[in-house]
C-alpha positions in Angstrom: 0.0 0.0 0.1 2.8 2.4 1.0 5.9 3.8 -0.6 8.8 5.5 0.9 8.7 9.4 0.4 10.7 10.1 -2.8 13.8 12.4 -2.4 15.5 14.4 -4.9 18.8 13.0 -5.8 22.0 15.0 -5.5 25.6 14.2 -5.9 27.7 14.3 -2.7 30.5 16.2 -4.4 27.8 18.9 -5.7 26.6 19.2 -2.2 30.1 20.0 -0.7 30.7 22.5 -3.3 27.5 24.1 -2.5 28.1 24.3 1.0 31.5 25.7 0.3 30.1 28.3 -2.0 27.6 29.4 0.4 30.3 29.8 3.0 32.2 32.0 0.6 29.2 34.1 0.1 28.6 34.4 3.8 32.4 35.5 4.5 32.1 38.0 1.7 29.2 39.7 2.9 29.3 39.3 6.6 27.2 42.3 7.4 24.3 41.3 5.0 23.9 37.5 5.8 23.7 35.4 8.7 24.4 31.9 7.6 24.0 28.8 9.7 25.4 25.3 8.9 23.4 22.7 10.9 22.7 19.1 11.1 21.2 15.9 12.7 22.7 12.3 13.0 20.2 9.6 14.0 20.3 5.9 13.9 17.8 3.5 15.4 17.8 -0.3 16.2 14.4 -1.5 15.4 12.1 -4.8 15.8 9.0 -5.4 13.8 6.4 -8.1 13.7 3.0 -8.4 12.1 1.0 -8.8 8.9 2.2 -5.7 7.1 -1.0 -3.5 7.5 0.5 -0.6 5.5 0.3 1.9 8.2 3.7 1.3 9.6 7.0 2.1 7.5 9.4 -1.0 8.9 12.8 -0.2 8.6 12.7 3.2 7.1 15.9 4.0 5.1 17.5 0.8 6.4 19.9 -1.3 4.6 17.2 -3.8 3.4 14.1 -2.7 4.9 12.5 -4.8 7.8 9.9 -7.5 7.8 8.3 -10.0 10.0 11.0 -12.5 9.2 14.0 -10.4 10.6 14.9 -10.2 14.3 15.9 -6.6 14.0 17.4 -4.0 11.8 19.1 -0.6 11.8 16.9 2.3 10.7 17.7 5.8 9.6 13.9 6.7 9.5 14.4 10.0 11.1 16.7 10.9 8.1 20.1 12.3 9.3 20.6 15.7 7.4 22.8 18.5 7.0 21.5 22.1 6.1 22.3 25.6 5.2 20.2 28.6 6.1 20.4 32.2 6.4 19.0 35.5 4.9 19.5 39.2 4.3 17.3 42.3 5.3 16.4 43.9 2.1 14.7 47.0 3.7 12.8 48.1 6.7 9.7 46.0 5.9 11.1 42.9 4.0 13.7 40.4 4.6 14.8 37.5 2.3 15.6 34.2 4.0 16.6 30.5 2.6 16.6 27.1 3.8 18.5 24.2 1.9 18.4 20.9 3.9 19.5 17.4 2.6 18.8 14.1 3.9 22.1 12.2 4.3 21.8 8.2 4.0 24.1 7.2 6.9 23.5 3.5 6.4 24.7 3.8 2.6 23.6 0.6 1.0 20.4 0.8 -1.0 18.5 2.3 2.0 16.1 4.5 0.5 17.9 6.7 -1.9 19.0 4.0 -4.1 21.2 5.8 -6.7 22.6 8.5 -4.1 23.4 8.9 -0.6 22.0 12.6 -0.4 18.4 13.8 -1.1 16.5 17.0 -0.7 14.2 17.7 2.3 14.0 21.2 2.2 14.8 23.9 -0.3 12.9 27.1 -0.4 13.6 30.9 -0.7 11.0 33.4 1.2 10.2 37.2 1.5 8.8 38.2 4.6 8.1 40.8 7.4 5.6 41.7 10.0 3.0 41.3 7.3 3.8 37.6 6.8 5.9 35.2 4.7 5.6 34.5 0.9 7.7 31.2 0.5 8.5 29.1 -2.7 10.0 25.6 -2.9 10.0 22.3 -1.0 8.5 23.1 2.5 6.8 21.7 5.3 2.8 21.2 4.7 0.5 23.5 6.5 -1.4 20.2 7.2 1.3 19.1 9.5 2.2 22.2 11.1 -1.4 23.2 11.6 -2.9 19.7 12.0 -0.8 16.6 12.8 1.4 18.4 15.4 -1.7 18.3 17.7 -0.9 14.5 18.3 1.9 13.2 16.1 5.2 14.0 17.3 7.2 10.8 17.2 10.4 11.2 15.2 10.0 8.1 13.1 6.9 6.0 14.1 3.5 6.6 15.6 1.7 7.9 12.4 -0.5 5.0 11.6 -3.8 7.1 12.0 -2.1 9.9 9.9 -1.0 7.7 7.2 -4.5 6.1 7.3 -6.0 9.3 5.7 -3.0 11.0 4.1 -1.8 8.0 2.1 -4.8 8.8 -0.3 -3.3 12.0 -1.4 -1.2 12.4 -4.6 2.5 13.1 -5.1 4.2 14.9 -2.6 1.2 15.5 -0.6 0.9 11.8 0.1 1.6 11.0 3.8 1.4 14.7 4.7 4.8 16.1 5.6 6.7 18.2 3.1 5.5 19.3 -0.2 8.0 19.5 -2.9 6.7 22.2 -5.3 4.7 24.8 -3.6 4.0 28.7 -3.2 2.7 29.6 0.2 1.6 32.7 2.2 1.9 32.5 6.0 1.1 34.9 8.8 2.3 33.9 12.2 3.3 30.3 13.4 1.3 27.4 14.5 4.2 25.7 16.3 3.1 26.0 19.9 0.7 28.9 21.1 3.2 31.9 20.5 1.0 33.6 18.0 -2.8 34.4 18.9 -3.6 33.9 15.1 -1.9 32.1 12.4 -3.0 31.5 8.9 -1.4 29.7 5.8 -2.6 29.5 2.2 -0.5 27.0 -0.1 -0.6 26.2 -3.8 0.9 23.2 -5.1 2.4 24.0 -8.5 3.0 21.6 -11.6 2.9 18.3 -9.6 1.9 15.0 -11.3 3.3 13.7 -14.5 0.1 13.7 -16.5 -1.5 16.7 -14.5 -2.1 19.5 -17.1 -3.1 22.1 -14.6 -0.7 24.5 -13.2 -2.0 24.7 -9.8 -2.2 21.1 -8.8 -3.4 21.5 -5.1 -4.6 24.1 -2.6 -4.2 24.1 1.1 -5.8 26.6 3.6 -5.1 26.4 7.4 -5.8 28.7 10.3 -5.2 28.5 14.1 -6.2 30.5 17.1 -4.5 30.5 20.4 -5.8 31.5 23.9 -3.7 33.0 26.4 -0.4 30.8 25.4 -2.3 27.8 26.7 -5.1 26.6 24.2 -5.0 26.4 20.5 -7.5 25.2 18.1 -6.8 24.8 14.4 -8.3 23.6 11.0 -6.8 22.5 7.5 -8.6 22.1 4.2 -6.7 20.4 1.2 -8.1 20.1 -2.3 -6.3 18.5 -5.1 -6.7 19.8 -8.5 -6.3 17.4 -11.5 -6.6 17.9 -15.0 -5.4 15.0 -17.2 -5.7 13.6 -20.6 -8.6 11.2 -21.6 -8.1 7.7 -20.0 -6.0 8.8 -17.2 -7.9 8.6 -13.7 -8.7 12.3 -12.6 -9.8 11.7 -9.1 -9.3 14.8 -7.0 -8.9 13.9 -3.3 -10.4 16.4 -0.6 -9.2 16.3 2.8 -9.9 18.4 5.9 -8.5 18.3 9.6 -9.5 19.8 12.7 -7.9 19.7 16.3 -6.7 21.2 19.4 -4.0 21.4 22.0 -4.1 22.4 25.6 -1.2 23.0 27.8 -2.7 22.1 31.1 0.6 22.6 33.0 4.2 23.5 31.7 4.7 19.6 32.3 1.6 18.2 30.7 0.1 18.9 27.3 -3.1 17.1 25.7 -3.8 17.1 21.9 -6.6 16.0 19.7 -7.0 15.5 16.0 -9.5 14.5 13.5 -9.1 14.1 9.6 -11.3 13.1 6.8 -10.5 12.3 3.4 -12.6 11.3 0.2 -10.5 10.4 -2.8 -13.3 11.1 -5.3 -13.4 7.3 -6.4 -15.5 6.0 -3.5 -12.9 5.7 -0.9 -13.8 7.9 2.1 -12.2 7.3 5.5 -11.5 9.3 8.7 -9.3 8.9 11.8 -9.0 10.4 15.0 -6.3 10.5 17.8 -5.8 11.6 21.3 -2.1 12.1 22.9 -0.7 13.3 25.9 2.9 14.9 26.2 4.9 14.8 29.3 7.9 16.6 30.6 9.3 14.9 33.9 12.4 17.1 34.2 15.9 16.0 34.4 16.1 15.5 30.8 13.2 13.1 30.5 10.2 13.5 28.5 7.4 11.2 26.9 4.3 10.9 24.8 1.3 8.4 24.6 -1.2 8.4 21.9 -4.4 6.6 21.0 -6.5 6.4 17.8 -8.8 4.8 15.6 -10.1 5.2 11.9 -12.9 3.7 9.6 -13.7 3.6 5.9 -16.8 3.5 3.8 -15.7 1.0 1.3 -16.1 -2.7 2.4 -12.8 -3.7 0.8 -10.8 -1.1 3.2 -10.4 -2.3 6.6 -11.3 0.0 9.5 -8.5 0.8 11.9 -9.7 -0.5 15.2 -6.8 0.7 17.1 -3.6 2.7 16.9 -1.3 2.9 20.1 2.1 4.7 19.8 4.4 6.9 21.9 7.9 7.5 23.0 10.2 8.0 26.0 13.3 10.1 25.6 16.2 11.1 27.6 18.0 14.2 26.6 21.8 14.2 28.0 22.6 17.6 26.8 20.6 19.9 24.5 22.1 18.3 21.5 22.3 14.7 22.2 19.5 12.3 23.3 18.4 8.6 23.3 14.7 7.4 22.9 12.4 4.4 22.8 9.5 4.6 20.0 6.7 2.1 19.8 3.6 1.7 17.8 0.8 -0.7 17.4 -1.8 -1.0 14.6 -4.7 -3.4 14.6 -7.3 -3.5 11.6 -10.7 -5.0 11.8 -9.6 -7.9 9.4 -7.5 -9.2 12.1 -4.2 -7.8 10.7 -1.9 -6.3 13.2 1.6 -4.8 13.4 3.8 -4.0 16.4 7.1 -2.1 16.3 9.7 -1.0 18.9 12.8 1.2 18.3 15.6 2.4 20.2 17.6 5.4 18.8 20.3 7.8 19.4 20.5 11.3 18.1 23.0 14.1 17.9 22.4 17.6 16.4 24.9 20.2 15.6 
């Protein structure tokens, strides 16, 4: 049912040249640019057992994937990465910013990128100010920032309910994380409760090999926050498909509503509901409830539960999805975590996955 998210290939030598060129530009215009080189190295050891429900990615970016037949495998599902970001203030009201971020396949052998060990995760340029930000390129989807973040925050696993609906979307919209060809306008931020109001309008541009429409999708999202404690949000996604005769032209529609409540600085509760209709008779929905806990001394955790249902008889309902993580941060850069997920469908198929991982950022 599922395919691994596709990444644009880039030669490692070209990436090194690009980073070097960026450093020279930054050095030559030090007063104009603030350039940051950053990255993450993350590797996990995971065990998977089950029937292959299609709602868990076993062995993401591992050497040869994972299956019920294996005892365990290494996974780079968090996608180790290296990035460059910076910007320049053009005048009193406008600044230009950019972000180039590349996934690095630290396990090397046939692990997700196949013909290259480097793949694009983010690549955008933006103009922004107090009036908002216009961004073009590969960027995080509003659907994730304004919707999924309510209850889905595991680094790798714990997205069964999210995949249950977003898996029906096309092209880079599928599975709901980053959109590879988009123009967006955003006012405020939906990460947390920092802004009383946040809004996003995103147009997908030119996606789909057979799609003859210039605008290939539209997303509209909004969030309102009360007293830096409660946020409510909603997202609407509409595919736009114009294809030659004989090519399926189904246009999926998805909407998502949710909320987050920071009850205390140590405890947050989130709820999320999504519904999708692929315009070909497959309509399904999913809901999740999750808690996020900060125990102090570098320990934090989450626990979520969800379920989903489908209208088509041949599509199994998702009777149960349980997921979460326990993490210990040794420093503000280095942490270890345990992630787990369980999915059970009403056709008696189920999957269980557990993973220990070590992560360092720079």
